N, C-alpha and C positions, 0 to 999 in steps of 0.2 A: 879392370873388368870392362869388357866391351859391352855395347848395348845389346848385342845378340846373346850375351851370356847372362844378362840380368834376368832374375826371376820375374815372370810376367805378373803384373798387378791384378789381383783378384777383382773382378767386376762386382760392384755392389748390387745386391738384389733389392730393389725398392719395395717389393712385397713384404720382406722381412721388417723393413722400417715402418711400413704401414701397420703391420701387426703389433710391433712394439709400441707405436703411437696409440693404438686402441687400448693396449694393456695399461699403458701409463695413465690414460684418461680414466680407465676403470679404477686404477689404484687411487687416483686423486678423489674420485667419487666415494670410494671406500673410506678414505681418511676423513673426508668431509662429513660423512655419516657419523663416524666415530666421534669427531669433535662436536657435532651437533648434540649427540647423546650425552657427551661428557660435560659440556658447558652451557647448553641451551635447554636442558631438561626435556629434550625430545624423547618420546617413549623408547625404551631399550629395544623393543621388538623391531624397530626400524633398522637396527644394526644386526641383531642376532635373530635371523630368520632363515629358513631353508633356501630361499632364492638368493639372498646375499651371500650365504655361506657357499653355495654351489658356484656362483660366479667368482667368488674370491679364490677358491681352490683351483678351479679351471684356469683362471688367469695366472695364478702362481705357477702351475704346472707348465703352461705355455711359455712364460717368461724364463723360467729356469731351463726349459728344453731348448729355447732359442739361444740362450747363453752357452749351453753345452755345444750346440751345433756350430757356433762361431769359434769355439775353442779348437775344433777339429781342423780349422784352416788358419788359425792365428799364427802370426810370425813368431810370437814369443808369449807363451802362456805364463811363464815365470814373471815377466814384466807386467803383463795384464793382471795377474793375480796379486802381485805386490802393490800395484796402484789401487786396486779395489780394497785391499787390506788397509792401506793408509787412509782411504776415504772412510771406510767402515769404522776405524779407530777414532777418526774425527767425529763421526756421528755419536759414538758411545760417549766421548768426552763432552760434547755439547749437551747431550740429553742428561748426562749426570750433573753438569753444572746448572742446567735449567730446571725444568719441571720433572721431578723424580717420578711422577706418574707416567711420564713418557720415556723413561729410561730404557735404552735399547742395549742389551748385552750381546745378543747374537741374532741380528735381524737378517733380512734377505741379502744385504750387501756383504755381511760377514760370511754368510753361507756361500754366496757366489765366489768370494775371494778364496775361501777354503777349498771349495770344489775345483776351482781353476788351478790352484797350486797342487792339489792332490792329483789332478789329471795330468799336469805337467810331470809330476814325479812318477806316476804309475803308467803313463802311456806306453812305454816299451812292453810292459806286461799285458796291458789291456789289448794291445794290437795283436797279441798272440792268440786271443780268444777268437775262434771262427766267427766271422760276421753273421753267418746264418743263424747262430744260436744267441748272439748278443741281445737282440731286442727282447726275446723271451726271458733271458736271464735277468735283464734289468727290470722288466715289468714284474717278474716274480719276486725279486728282491725288494722292489718298492712296496708291493702288497704285504710281504712278510714283515717288512720294517714297520708299516703302519700298525699291523696287529701287535707286534712286540712292544712298540712304544705306547700303545693304548692300554695294554694290559699289565705291563711290568712297571712297578713303582720301586723307588730306591731312596735310601737315606745317604747314599755315597755322594759327596760333593764333587762337582767337576764333570759328572757324566751328562750334564745338560747339553753339552756340545753334540752328543750322540743321540739326543732325544729322550733322555731319562732324567728329568729334573727332579730335585727334591721339592718338598712341600713349600719351602720358603723361597724358592727360586722365582724371579720375576724378570720378564723382558717384554716391553710393550709390543715389540715386533720380534717374533721368535720363529726361526727357520733352522732347526738342527740338521746335522748331516744325514741322519736317518729320518725320513726316507729320501731326502732331496738329492743326495749325491748320486743315487741310482737314476733319478730323473735326468740329472745332468749328464750322466754317462750315456743314457738313451739318446739324448740330444747330440752328443758327440758321435755316436754311431750314425745318426741320421744326417750329420753334417755333409759327408761326401755325396749323399743322394741329393740334398737340397742344393748345394753349391755346384754339383755336377749336372744340374738341370735335369734331374731324374724325376721331378714331380710333373704333373700335367701342365701343358703349355700355358693354360689360362692363368695359372698361379703367377707366372713370371711377367704377365701383362698387367697385373694389378698396379694401379697408380692412384695416389691421392697426395698432392703436394704438401698440404698442411699436416696431415697425419705422418707423412714421411719425415717432415721436419722435426716433429715431436719425437719420433722414433730415433732419429739420428742424435738427438740431444737428450736421450732418456735419463742419463745419469745426472746431468745438471738440473733437469726438471725435477727429478726425484729429490735432490738435495734442497731445492728452492721452494717446492710447493707447500710443504707442511708449515714452515714458518709464516708464509704468506696467508695460508688458510687460517691458521691459528690466530694470527693477528686480527684478521677480519672478524672471526668468530668472537674473540674477546671484546672487540669494540661493540659488536652487536649485543653481547651479553651484558655489557656495562650500561647500555642504553635501555635495556628491558626492565 
């Protein structure tokens, strides 16, 4: 293949890395609050309050939305999804061996892996849906899924993957396919706009070197931050 025939390399948009960096820092603060409540007897309302819950869900929406947007331009969503699935399985194994109160059955990495693989499988069908109706469809299905998963209970095991856990189900981090897969699909719809420079020009001028660095290494930081935070918290708890 000649150089002229090679597929051009997609230019990295630093603004997306900056946003990921901000979201990762927010996630670290979120986990720090949880560990302080769990191990340092910090009042529970520090963790369970409207401000924290709002920031948590807005951050989760943006993180999954950005992951979906990247899938629209990924060279191989199958490889990307399988890599995420392998890392997610490792997280489940480590948390099962370690502290069972932190056992993660289907957290955000599991959700992203499943969404990426499903997007790779369903993309030929999804691309047939007119782009003009896709955002309305994904938003409507997201809202409908929230309602269904909030009001429907079940004793059927295994439905937790779709957002219908039994009373005995537990996962310290829990992101079921409903409603998050539709947030992911919304991101995939937005991907061509974002990477096609269809957003306002100021967005593409956003720069912050250290946040961008965090955003580029978000998966590694996600895996490393909790053991580090927990180790520090346990040392502090032991000295109190």
